[in-house]
C-alpha positions in Angstrom: 3.1 -27.3 0.0 6.0 -29.0 -1.7 4.9 -31.7 -4.1 1.3 -30.5 -3.8 -0.7 -28.7 -6.5 -1.5 -25.0 -5.6 -5.1 -24.9 -4.4 -7.6 -23.1 -6.6 -8.4 -20.4 -4.0 -4.7 -19.5 -3.8 -4.3 -19.4 -7.6 -7.2 -17.0 -7.7 -5.9 -14.8 -4.9 -2.5 -14.7 -6.4 -4.0 -13.7 -9.8 -6.1 -11.0 -8.0 -2.9 -9.8 -6.3 -1.0 -9.6 -9.6 -4.0 -7.8 -11.2 -4.1 -5.2 -8.4 -0.3 -4.7 -8.6 -0.7 -3.9 -12.3 -3.6 -1.6 -11.7 -1.5 0.2 -9.0 1.4 0.6 -11.4 -0.9 2.1 -14.0 -2.4 4.5 -11.5 1.1 5.6 -10.3 2.2 6.2 -13.9 -0.9 8.3 -14.5 -0.3 10.3 -11.4 3.3 10.9 -12.5 2.1 12.2 -15.8 -0.4 14.5 -14.1 2.3 15.8 -11.8 4.5 16.6 -14.8 1.6 18.4 -16.5 1.0 20.4 -13.3 4.7 21.3 -13.1 4.6 22.5 -16.7 1.5 24.6 -16.0 3.1 26.1 -12.9 6.2 27.0 -14.9 4.1 28.6 -17.7 2.1 30.6 -15.1 5.3 31.7 -13.4 6.8 32.9 -16.8 3.6 34.6 -17.8 3.5 36.4 -14.4 6.9 37.9 -15.1 5.8 39.3 -18.5 4.0 42.5 -19.3 0.3 42.5 -20.2 1.0 43.4 -23.8 3.5 40.7 -24.6 2.9 38.4 -27.6 1.6 35.1 -26.3 1.2 31.9 -28.4 -0.4 28.6 -27.7 -0.1 25.3 -29.5 -3.2 24.0 -31.3 -2.5 20.8 -33.0 0.5 21.4 -35.2 0.3 25.2 -35.3 0.8 28.1 -32.9 -1.9 30.6 -32.4 -1.5 34.1 -31.0 -3.6 34.8 -28.0 -3.7 37.4 -25.1 -1.9 37.0 -21.9 -5.3 37.1 -20.0 -6.8 34.3 -22.2 -3.6 32.2 -21.8 -3.7 32.7 -18.0 -7.4 31.7 -17.9 -6.7 28.6 -20.1 -3.7 27.6 -17.9 -5.7 28.0 -14.6 -8.5 25.8 -16.1 -6.0 23.2 -17.1 -4.5 23.3 -13.6 -7.8 22.9 -12.0 -8.6 19.9 -14.2 -5.2 18.3 -13.5 -5.6 18.8 -9.8 -9.0 17.1 -10.0 -7.6 14.2 -11.9 -4.8 13.9 -9.4 -7.3 13.8 -6.5 -9.3 11.0 -8.3 -6.1 9.0 -8.9 -5.0 9.5 -5.3 -8.3 8.0 -4.1 -8.0 5.1 -6.6 -4.5 4.5 -5.4 -5.6 4.3 -1.8 -8.4 1.8 -2.6 -6.1 -0.4 -4.6 -3.5 -0.4 -1.9 -6.1 -1.3 0.6 -7.3 -4.2 -1.6 -3.7 -5.3 -2.0 -3.3 -5.5 1.8 -6.6 -7.4 2.1 -5.6 -10.0 -0.5 -2.1 -10.3 0.9 -3.6 -10.9 4.3 -5.9 -13.6 3.0 -3.0 -15.3 1.1 -0.8 -15.2 4.2 -3.5 -16.4 6.5 -4.6 -19.2 4.2 -1.0 -20.5 3.7 -0.4 -20.4 7.4 -3.6 -22.3 8.1 -3.1 -24.6 5.2 -6.6 -24.2 4.0 -8.9 -21.8 2.3 -9.3 -18.6 4.2 -12.7 -17.4 5.2 -14.4 -15.2 2.6 -14.3 -11.5 3.5 
C-alpha cells in the first residue's frame, strides 16, 4: 500500500476499531470503579459485623454525617452491594460484546489488507 491512499473502507474500519477501543477502556474504568465500591462495601460490612448491635453508626449524607442504627446501615450496604453487583454484571456483558466486535473488525481489517481489496460485509 506504499504510495497509495488508504481505501475508504479501511479508514472506516480503523475508525470503528479506535472507537471500540475507547469504549472498551471506558467500560474497564467503570468496572474498576465498581470493584472499588464493592471492596469498600465489603470492608464496611466486615467492620459492622464485628461491632455490637448498640454501637453508634453514622452515614454520610452530602456534607454531613447522620446517626443511624446498625441494622439500617447493614440493610443500606446490602442494597448498595446488590446494585453494584448488578452494574458489574452489565458492564461485564458490555465488555464481552465490545471485545467480540473488536475481534470482528480486526479480522475484517486483516483479511482486507491481505486480500488487497474491500472485505465482504458481515
